[in-house]
N, C-alpha and C positions, 0 to 999 in steps of 0.2 A: 184291839190295841196293837196286835202284831202287824196288821195291815198299815196302821198309822206309822209305826216305827219304820217299816219297810219303805213307805212312800217318802217320809221325811229324810231317811238315809239316802235314797236315790236323789232327792232334791239337793241335798248337801254335796253329793258327789258330782252332780251336774254343775252346781255353782262353782265348785273347785275347778272343774274342767273348763268352764268359761273363762276363768282367770288365766289359764295357761296360754301358750302360743296357739295361734289359729291352726286348727286341724285341716286336713285335706277336705275339699268340697263334699265328697261323698260321705265322709265321717260327720261333717258338720250337719248335713241333711238328716242323717240318722239321729244325731244328738238332738237336733231341733224337734224331730218327730217324737222322740222319747220324752223330751221336755214338755211338749204339748200334751202328750198322752198322760203324763204324770199330773200336769196342771188340771186337765179335765177330770181325772180320777179324784184329785183333791176337792174339786168343786162338787162332784157327786157325793163324796163322803161328807163334806160339810153340810150339804143339803139333807142327806140321810140323818145326820146328827140333829140338825135343826128340827126335822119332823118327828124325831124320837124324843125331843125335849132335852137333848144333851147339849145345851147351849154353851157350856164351857168348852166342850170339845169343838163345837162349831167355831167359837172365837179363836181357839188355838190354831185351827186350820186357816182361818181368815188372816191371822198374822203371817202365816207362811205364804199365803196367796198374795199378800201385799208385796212380799219380796219377789215373787214370780212376776207380777205385773203391777208396778207402782202407779201406772196410769189408770187402773181400774177404780175410779172414784166411787162407784156403787159399792164395791167391797169395803173400801175405807169407811164410807159413811155407814154402811151396815154394821161393821165392827164397832164403830164409835157408838152407834145407837144401842147396840146390845150391851156394851160396857156401861153406858149411862143407865140403861134399864136395870142393871144389876147393882146399881149404886156406886159404880166406879167412874164417877163424873170427871174427876181429875185426869184419869187415864184416858177417858173418852176425848177430852179436850186435847190431850197430847196427840192422840191418833188423828183428830181433825187437823191440828196444826202441822203434823208431819205430812198429811195429805196435801195441805196447801203448799208446803215446801216442795213436795214432789210434783205438784200440778199447779204451778202459779198462774197458768193461763187458762184455767177452767173456772167458770162462774159457779158451778154447782157445789164445789167443796166449800167455797166462801159462804154460799147461801146456807148449806147444811149446818155449818157451825153457827152462823147468825141465827138461824131458825131454832137451833138447840138452846141458845141463850134466850131467845125471844120466848120460847115455851116455858122457860124457868122464870119469866118476868124480869130478866136481867137485861133491860132494854139498852142501857148505856153500853154494855159489853156487846150486845147484838148489833148495834148500829154500824160500827165500822165495817163489819163483815158483810152486812146487807148492802151498805153503800158500795163496797168494792164489787160485790156480785152484780149490781146493776150497771156497772161501768162496762160490762161485756156486752157486745152487740147482740149476742144470742141469748141473753137473759130473758126468760119468758115473763109474761104478765104476772104470774104468781109471785115472782121475786119482787116486783114493784109493789104488789098488794101488801106483802109482808112488810116491806120498807115503809109503806104508807101507814100501816097500823103502828109500827114502831115509832115513827115520827109523832103520830097522834098521842100515843101513850106518854111521850116525852114532852108534850105540850107544844110541839113545833108544827102548828097547824098549816102554815103556808107551805112548808115542805111536804106535809102530808097530802095536801090538795094537789100539789104538782106531781107527786108520785102516783096518786089516783088517776090523774089525767093521762100520765104516761101509760098506766095499765090499760086504760080505756083505748088509747091509741093502738096498743099492741093487740088487744082483743076486744074489738067493739061489740061483740055479741055476748060478752060476759055480763049477765043481768045483775050480778052482785055489785058491780062497780058503781053504777049511777047512784044507788041509795047511799053508798058510802061517801061519794062526792057531795051529795046534798047534805048529809049529816055534818061533814067537816065544814062546808060552807056556812051552815047555820051556826056552828060553834064559833067560826071566825067572826061572823056578824055580831054574835052576842058579845064576844070578846072586845070588838071595836066599840060597840054601844056602851059597854061597861067602862071602857077606858076613856070615853069622852066626857 
């Protein structure tokens, strides 16, 4: 606990220092090195807590680490996942949403929030985040596959089929895609036959 207080104290002092006038270059290099060392130790400590099963301590450090590096979406998603796992779903959603505000140009945080809703079978809530994630050029096939499943669960079969086809285009060697395409096509055909 003493180490944690010392590290958090150093972090606060560094953040106050960053708000002041710009120090000389040599001092700035030393402060940057100290900041990086402190961040590294926080990450190590969070990992130790994780492996010891002290997840609440891990989460506390992850909150601090978000302040250190707001662009670390893995930390943001990891924290939200832990919170959700401990029944703090509303807080987890807030962390995801803050992550989106901090990183609006990253597909992965939109995907992670959409996937969290999807896993809770809250497909309507998942859909806008999954759709947003797939608008990014670097969104992988997995993102499209989840979107395809979401569309299917919402009965939007045409859109599901289009998403599956995009997933196939992105990863033509994924053997799971074709059976899903065939299933959705069959459902669409049945839907058309029943509608006639």
